[in-house]
N, C-alpha and C positions, 0 to 999 in steps of 0.2 A: 504493500500500500504506500502511495506517495505521502509525504509529510503534509497532510492537510489539517493538522491539529490547530485548534484555536488556543490562544494563550490561557484563557480561563473560562470554564463553564460554571454558571451560577444556576442553581436550582431553587426557584421560588422568587416571586416578584412582590414580596412584602417590603416593609421598611428596611430590613437588613439587606435583602437582595438588590433592591433598587439603589440604595446608597453605595453598596459595594460596586455595582456595575458602573455607576457614574464616576466613582473615584478611580477605578481601574482604567476606564476609558480615558479619563483626563490625563493619565500618565502614559498613554500610548499603547495600552494593551488591547488586543482584539478580544472582545467579550461577546459570548452568547448567553443570553438570559432565558432559561426555559421556565415556563409557568403553566400550571394545569388550568388556571382560570382563563376566562376569555378576555379579561382586561387586567392591567397591573394594579397593585394596591394591597394584595394579600387580604386577610380577614379584617384588619383594622381599617383599611382604606378601600374596602371592596366597592367596586363600581363608582369610585369617586369622580372619575372623568365624565361619566354620563349622568350623574345625579342632578336633579333639578333644584331650584331654590327652596322649595318646600322640604324636600328630603334633606338638604343641607341644614336647614333650620332645625329639623327634628333631631338629626344625629349629632349636631353640635360642632364646636370648634376643633376638637381633637380629630374628628373625622375630616373636616375640610382642610386641615393643615397638610394633608397628604397630596392635595391637588398640584401644588407647585412641583413637588418631587416627581409625581407621575408625568406631568407635562415636560419636565426636564428630561426624563427618560425617553419619552417618545420623540423628542427633538434631538436626541444624541446620536452618536455613531454606534451605540450598543445594538447588537442584533437581538431584538426582543421577539421571542417566539411564544405566543399564547397557545392554549389548548394542547399543550404537550404533557402527556401523562407518563411520567418516568416509571418504568417497570423493572429496571436493573441498572446498577452502577457497579463498576469494578474498581479494584485498587489502582489500576493503571489510568484512572480518570476517564474511563470510557463509559458514556452514558447512553443507555438504550431507552427509547420512549416511543409512544404511540402518538401519531399526528394525523388527524383526519382519517382514522381507521387504518393507517398504514404504519408499519414499524420502521423506525429510523434509528441510527446510531451516530454518535458524535464523539470524537476524540479530543481531549483537552490536555494541556500541559499541567494545569492546576485545576482544582475543583473546589467550589464553595457551596456548601449545603446551607440553604436559608429557608427551610421549610416551615419554620415557625412552630406554633403550639397547637395542641388539641385539647378539648375539654376532658377533665378527669371524669371517669365514670362515677356515678352516684347510685349504686345498686341498693335501693330501699324497697321494701315490699310494695308491689304495684307499679314499679317504674316502667314496666313493659306494656302497660295498658295504653290503648289509643287515647289521645288527649294529654299525654305526658311527653314533654320534649325537654331538650336542654335549652338553657338561656342563650347559648351560642347559636343554636339552630334558629331560635326566634329572631336573633339579630341578623343572621344571614338572610332570612326572608325579608326583613325590613330593609336591609341595604341593597340586596340583589334585585328585589322585585317590588319593593314598597308594599309588602303584604303585612297586615296587622291583624290581631285577633278580632273576631266579631263581638265577643262579649268580655266580661271581666276576666282577669287573669291573676293567678297567684304565682309569685316568684319565691322559691325556697332554696336555702342552702347558705353558702357563704362566698365572699369574694367581691371585689369592686364591680365586676360586670353586672351583678344583680342590681346594684344601685343605679348604674349607668343605664341599663336597659329599662328599668322602671321609669326613670326620668324621660327617656326617649319615648316611651309609650304615652306618658302624660302629655308630652308635646304634640303627639299625634292624635290626641283626643281619646285615648283608650283608658278605660277605668282599670286601675290596679287595685284589686280587692284587698290584697295584703302582701306584705313583705315578711316572710318567715325566715328569720336569721338564726343560724345555729351559733353565731357568736354572741358574746355578752359584753356589756359596757365594762364590767370589772376586768375583762381581759386586757384592756388598754393599760390599766395601772399595774398589772402583773408583768408588763414588758417595758418598764420605764427605762431600762438600759438601752434597748433598741430605739426608744422614743428620742433619747438625747442624740443618738447618731442620726436619726431620720430627719432632724431639724435642718440638716444641710440640703435635704430634698423637700423643703417646705412647700414648694409649689404643688407637688403631687399630693401631699397631705391636705392642702387647701382645696384641691379639686374634690377629694372625698367628702370633706366637711360640707362643701357647697351642694353636693348631690343629696346628702342626708337632709340638709336644711330645706331643699326644694321639696323632698318627699313629705317632710313634716308640715310645710305650709299647705301642701295639697291635701292634707288630711289622710294620707295613706296609713293604714294600720300597720304598725311595725312590731312584730313579736320577736323578742330576743331570747337567746339561750335555748332555742328549740331543740328538743330531743325526741327520740322514738318517732321519727317521721315515717309515715306510711300513706299510701294512696288507696282509697277505697273506691270500689266500682265493680260492676258486672262485666258488661260488654265494652265499657269505656270508663275513663276516670270520672268520678262523681264528687269526690271530696278529698281534702288533705287533712289527715289527723296528726296531731303532735302534742307534746307536753311543753309548757313554757311557764316559768316562774311559779311552779307548784300547781298548775292547773292544766287540765286536758282540754284540747280544742278540736273542733271539727268544722272546717270551712268548706262549704260547697263550691265547686268550680268545675267547669268543663274543660279548662285548659290550665295545666300546672307546668311551670317551667322550673327545672332543677339545675343547680350549678354549685360546684364546690372547687372553683379554680381551674387553672389550665396547667398542663404539663408539656414538656418538650416532645415534639414528634420525632421519634428516634428510629423509625423503621428503616430508613436508608442507612444510617450509621450502624445500626444493629446488624443489618444484612451484610455490611462491609466487614464485620467482625472488628470494628474499632473498639478500643477499650472503653468500658463504661463502669460507672460506680453508682451506688445507691446514695442519693442525697437525703439525709435525715431531715434537713432543713425544709426541703420542698417535697419530700415524700414521693420520689420518683427516680427513674434512672436518668443519668446525665452522662454525656460523653466526656472523657478526659481530654482537656484542651490546654494549650499553653496560653500565655497572655495575648497572643495574636489570633487565637482561635484555631490553631492547627491541632489536629487530632493525633492519635498514636500512629496514624498512617501518613507518612510523609507526602506533602503536596495536597492533602485533603483537609479542608478547613470547615468549621461550622461557625456561623454568626447568628445572633439573635436568639429568640426564644426556643429555637430548635436545639440550642446548647444548654441553656438554663433560663428560667423565666426571669425577665428583667423589664419587660414593657417595650412599647414601640420606640420610644426615644433612645433607650439604651441599645435596642436592636440596630437602629440606624447607625449609631456610633460604632458598634462592634463591626458592622459591615465595612465601614470606612477603614478601621484598623486592619481587618483581614485583607482588604484590597491593597493596602500599603505593604503588608508583609509579602503578598503574592508578587507585587511589583518588584520588591527587593529580590525575591527568589528568582525572578526572570530578568534580573539585572537592568531594570528600567530606572532604578534609583540606587544610590549607594547607602552604606550604613548611616552615614552622617545625615543624609537627607531623610532617611526613614525615621530616625529619632526626632528630627526637627519637625517633620510633618505630623508625627504621631502625638507629640507633646500636648497640643491643645485638645485633641480628641480624648486623650487619656484623662486630662483634667475634667473635661465635661462628663466623661463616663462615670467618674467617681461621684459627681453630684447626682447623676441620673440614677445611680444604684444605691444612694445613701438610705433611702426609705425602704428598700427591698427587705432587709431583715425584719423590720417591724411589720410590713405587709404580710410576709410569710408567717410570722408568729400570730398575728391577729386573725388571719383567715386560714389557719391550719385546720383542715377537715378533721372532724371527729372520727374516731375509730369505728363507731357503730355505723357510720355512713360509708366507710371504706371496706370494712370487714363485716359483712351482713350475717344474719342468722341463717340457719340451714335451709329454710324454705324459700329463700329469695333467689331468683334467677340471676346468675352472674354473666354467663356467656349467652347473650341473646340469640346469636346466630344458630347455635346448636342446642339451646334451651337446657343448659347445664346449671344446676343450682349450687349454692355454697355448700350445702350438705353433701352433695355428690362429690365435690372436690375434697372435702374432708374425708369422705369414704375412700377416695383414691389414696390419700395419704396413709390411712390405716392399712391399706393393702400394699404399701411400699413405695408409693409415688413420692419423689423427693423434690420435684420442681415443675414449673409450668409446662415445659416441653413434654414431659412424660404424661401430662393430662390428655394430650392428644391421643395417645395410645389407649388410655383407660376409658375415654368417653368423648373423643372428638372435640374437646374444649379448645377453642382458639383456631379451629379449622374452617370456620365459616367465611363468608364473603369479606368481612372486615379484617380477617387474618390476625385476630387478637388485639386489634387497636382498642376496642371498647372494653375488653375484659382483662388485658394483660396485667395491669397494675393490681387489680383486685385479686386475681389468681395468685400473684406473688405474695401478697399480704395475707391471704387466707391460709396458704400453705405454711408461711412463716409462723403465723399465729398457732396453727395446729401442731406444728413440729416444735414450737417454742425455740425458734432460732431467728437470727436477724434476716431481714429480706435480702441483704447482700449475699447471704449464704445460699438462698433459694434460687436466685437468678431469674432469668426472663425467658420468654419464648426464643427459640433459635429461628430467626427470621431468614427466609430463603426467597429468592426470586421465583416467579414473578411477583413484584410488589403490587401490581395491578393486573387484572385479567387480560390475557392475550391469547389469540387463537394460533393453532399450528400453521395455518395458512399465512397469517401475518408474520409469524416468526420466520418461516421459510423464505419470505419475500423481502426481508429486511434490507434497507438501502442505507448507504452513507448519507448523512445530512450535511450539506455544504453550508458553511457560514455565510456565503455570499448568495444573495437572492437570484443572481443571474446564472448560478451554476446548476448543472444537471446532476441529480442524485446518481450515485454509483452503487453497484451491487456490493453489499458488505461481504468481506471475506469470511468463509466458514471455517 
């Protein structure tokens, strides 16, 4: 094969991916940015380039802040390729993806994974009933298609997204029946050490306070310290039941949105066999990275929430730093220039991450919402319950990957994305060992469904639009 490699392939066009692409391009690197969505922005800025004035008003300033960056990307020399579903990545920075139903492959010199975060599963009794969704899914419908609930909605769980979505619904004229918060006010005082550190990121704290004030002014019922959450219903969700401040509550609702934070999307890095570790602070798996975002695999970087949860602003800054390191690796800048260019970004990143320890502590999901009782379904695809998983452990199952053999857990269409963390923690709890000792699913390609016909007809993807695709070598 002729040397048709691009300097850097970036997977994901969210804050980290866009910022990295612009930084790398400005330093003379040839960049191809692959994104599964139809327009750039990621989840945080989804569809921002097409949003009308009403949608921008509903979604707020943090959403519209992405428009300038998206416009800069579309006007740049970066080869941006939407609708590209990556199904395999190799250690040699070779990326295989589906585009318009056809298989393509692209070779890079360096690779940056910027796939962002996904919602943490919240397996409570009744969470599989129709009428129960995640808060993230509700926001995707709002951003992508301006779809809002027809009737009152209950939001339950923990995390800033609950407050943000509730306020966005209020702006859209939707009645928020209640905010059922698993956190409590006293949690703030128990984390005073993190609070002192977080003052450097006071703007992020102020945003949260402003959201809460808006909900209070609107008269939204706010239940705190909620425990024993469960959804009641026959054919669909009818009510949310929970205990709060010594009382039991049952709130009727046809739509219940659950959320307990986000976690890194690690399917690509796990499939690459990059080194990962269990983060006790964020209760999830994170890839081992150096200060530039490089993983244990040379030439493969991760930036943004796909590495560890830090928020959109920190993700954009991490993307800049990773691009600088890649430019140095490819000899576009020297060591002195690297340090000079990186210095202001590192200073900014420290401020952007100052409030993160406090946020992680305040919105730490409770064990009963992560490690459910026996009767609760955990693997939605294969309908495997927590009790069944504990039964596998009693029979000798040591980790998530073995649950596939015992009962197909994690073998459905989502490939373990929705149940992986829950399975790890259930097994760890039942074996009475740390999650790090239990491990995670062994992720294998294809990461997305692909037919044999597509695979057999795979072609090289040229970084120039004027080029003709060439047959991929077998």
